[in-house]
Structure formats: structure tokens, C-alpha cells
C-alpha positions, 0 to 999 in steps of 0.5 A: 847502418846504411839502407839498401837502395830500393832499386837494388831490392826490387831487382833482387828477384830479377837477378835471382831469375837470371842466375836460375836460368842463365841459358835462357838469358845468355844463350849458349854464349855465356853463363853470366853478364861478365861472360857477355862482356868478356870478349870486349875486354879481350878485344881491348887488351889485344888492341892495346898490345898490337902497336908494341908487338913484333911482326909475327906476334902482330899477325897472331894478335890480329887473328885473335882480334878478329876472333874477338870481334866475331864473338862480340857479334855473337854476344851482342844480341844477348847483351841488347836483350839483357839491357832492354829487359833491365830497362823494362824492370826499372820502368816496371818498378817506377810505375808500381811506385807511382801507382802507390803514390797516386793511390795514397794521394787520392786517399788523402784528397778524399779524407780532406774532402770528408773533413771539409764537408764535415766541418762545414755541416753540408 
């Protein structure tokens, strides 16, 4: 059985928090991360179809592309906030791990000093 990545375990609570309050995290623009990225996929698909389309279809696709760009501009602040928050969660978890390692190292140094002083009789 393969162990789960500790970073994923650390973020389980955070993803639960996102799922519990999507309005706070995504605003009215989306209900999940996929919703924030949907307009980018739509714009990509429309851009891919424009070169091979006819004149009438091209006009409709260009209007759709303009709409997708407006929606992207609306969702970008939420996406930036989500990325910054995820980065902060990662940094927080790394700092917690570093603090634990530092504490354990200090305990090991103190134990070594006690053993050394006890062995020399001072």
C-alpha cells in the first residue's frame, strides 16, 4: 500500500474548508476550481475553432471569445487569491515541519551534552 503524500494530508482540511464555503473562496463567479478555469478552456476551444470557421460562424465565435475574455477578467482575481492562499498553506505546513525538526534537534543536542558531561564526570 502506497502512503499518501503528507502535503495532501495537510491540505485535506483546507480543501474541506473550500468545499464548505465556496462563496467565500470563489465569490459568485464559480463554485469550485474547475468553474474558475472553465472560461479559459472555453476561450481555448473557441480560439482553436476560429481559423477553420466560415464568415458567419467566425463572427459568432469572436463574440463568444470576447465574452470568455470578459469572464476570465472577472474570475482572475479569485484565481489569484486562491493561488496565493494555497501558497500560504504550503508555506505554513513547511514551517510547522521545520519547527518540529528544530525542536527534535535541540532535544538531541541537549541529550548529547548531558551524556557527554555525565561521562566526563563534570
